[in-house]
N, C-alpha and C positions, 0 to 999 in steps of 0.2 A: 504494499498499500504507499510506502513512506518512497519507494521507488517511482512508482506510478505518478505521483507529487511532484515529485522533483524533475520528473521527464518532463512533464506538462508545464510546469515554471518555464525550465529551459527554452521547450517549443514558444512560448506566450512570449518571452523576452527576446528570443530571435524575431519573430513575428513585429512585435513592437519596435525593436531597431531598423529592420529591412522599413517598416512604414514611416516611420522617422527619415532615414536617409532618403528615400525616394520622395517626400514632401519637400526637404531641404533642397534637393536637385533640381526638382522643378521649380521652386521659387525662384532658384538662382538662374534658371534657364531664361525666364519669362522677366526676369527684374534687370539684368545686365543690358537688356535690348534699350533699357531708359538711360540717357546720358543727360545729369544734370549739367545745364549749359550756365544758368545763371541762378544764385541764390544769394539773397540780401535777408534780413529781418522782415522785408515786407513781401516780396514776390520769390517765388521759385518757378523756372522754367526747366522741364524736362521734355527733352529729344525720345522718340521712340525708335530711330535708326541706328544703326551701329554708327554711320557717318557723321550722328550728331547733327550739328546747326550747319554743315559744310554742304553746299549746292554743287553739282557738277552737271555740266551740259557740254556734250561732244557731239550730238547728233545735229548734221547739218540738214536733214531729211525736214521739210516744211511738215506741218501737220494742222488741220484743220481744228478750230477749239473743241469740236465735239471727240475729235479722236485726242488730243492733248488733256483733257478731263479726265482720261482714262488712264493716264502715265500714272507711276508710282507716286506718292505724295511724299511729302517731308511733312510727318504728322509731330504734333507737340503739346505738350498741357502745360497750362499757367495758373498757379497756385498763389491766392492771399493768402498770408499767414496773419494779416490785422483783422481786428473789429471793426475798420471801418472801410469803404473803397478806396480803392486805389488806382490811379491812372496807370499805364501802359502804352508803349508804341512799338509797335512790329516795324523792322526794317528791311530791306535787303541790299547788302552793299557788295561788291565786287571783292575778292578775296584778292590784295594785292600779294599776299606773301607765295601764297599758291601758283599764281602768274610768274614770280619771278623764280621758282624752283622751279616749274615746268618749262621756263625760257618759251614762253610760248605768246610773248606779248605781241607781236605783228600779226596776229592771227584773232584777237577778242572779236567776239561777236559784236553785231550793232545791235543795241538795246532796242530800237526798234523793230528789231526782227525776234526779241524775245517776248511770248506771251506769261502772264502770271496769273494763276488762280488762288485765291484765298478764300478758304472754306473755314466757316466757323459751328463747329458740332455739326448739325444736321442741316442746317440752312443751307442754301444754294450759294454756290462759289460766287466773287465776283472776280470778274476777269479784266486785266490790265493789260496794259503792253508796258514792258519795264523801263522807258524813257518817260512814259506819263505819272512816274510817282515823282513827286516834288520830294524832293531831298533826300529819294531812297525810300519815303515811308509809306508802307502800306496799308496803316491803318494805327488809329490812336483811339483808344477805348477804355472804359473804365469796367473794372472787375468788381462786384459786390463783395461784404466782408465774409472773410473765409469761405471765398468762392472758388470752383475751378472750372476754366474755360477748357475746350480742347479746340485746337485749329489743326488745318492743311494745308499746304502749299503747295501746288504744282505748277512745273515748268516746262515749258517746249518751246519750240522753234515755229516761228508762223510765217517766216518767209526767209529766203537763202538769197535775197538780192545783195547783189554788192560783193559775195563770195566770190573769189575767183577760183576758177577749174583746179580742182586738183587739190585744193587748199581745205585743210580739216580746221575748221572754227573752233573754237573753245568760250563755255563762260563758267567762270569759277565763282563764286558767290558765298555769302554766309549770312544766315537769318539770326537777325540781333531782336533779341525783346528785352526793354528796357524801361526802367521805372520811369515816369513823367512826375519830376516835384513840383 
């Protein structure tokens, strides 16, 4: 009888150990995809792709908006850590460091040929041409106290006018979310 109890306790311990390790591994698998790009006492921004806030556009094939809206998004969550509403802005800037390390400065895509769709939660996306963004700002908005907002940005080439034949154009950008004081 005592041997049976010890055997059952050993089996239960192994099952609990296996379950704990499995839950830990699953949690880490899904949690590692989020990259906290910006964190202050007021807001926290978590990007859900492994590239974080970096945008790379190397496709020179022009796409209509309906197809561009089906490209892979750069998604992120903004969380307000305060008990009062907080203003923030989303900007899309060129990644000058990436251009200099890739040595592709002479083949930069014209901003008039790049389309950007910004989508908040389940709302319809708002589509811009990158050159239309004043001071690179896609949005200024207020987030409710202790609130969370999900956004996604899609980017694609709308036209390949002005690109010489045989040349691969590039666009490297950074999505920045900053608190507006």
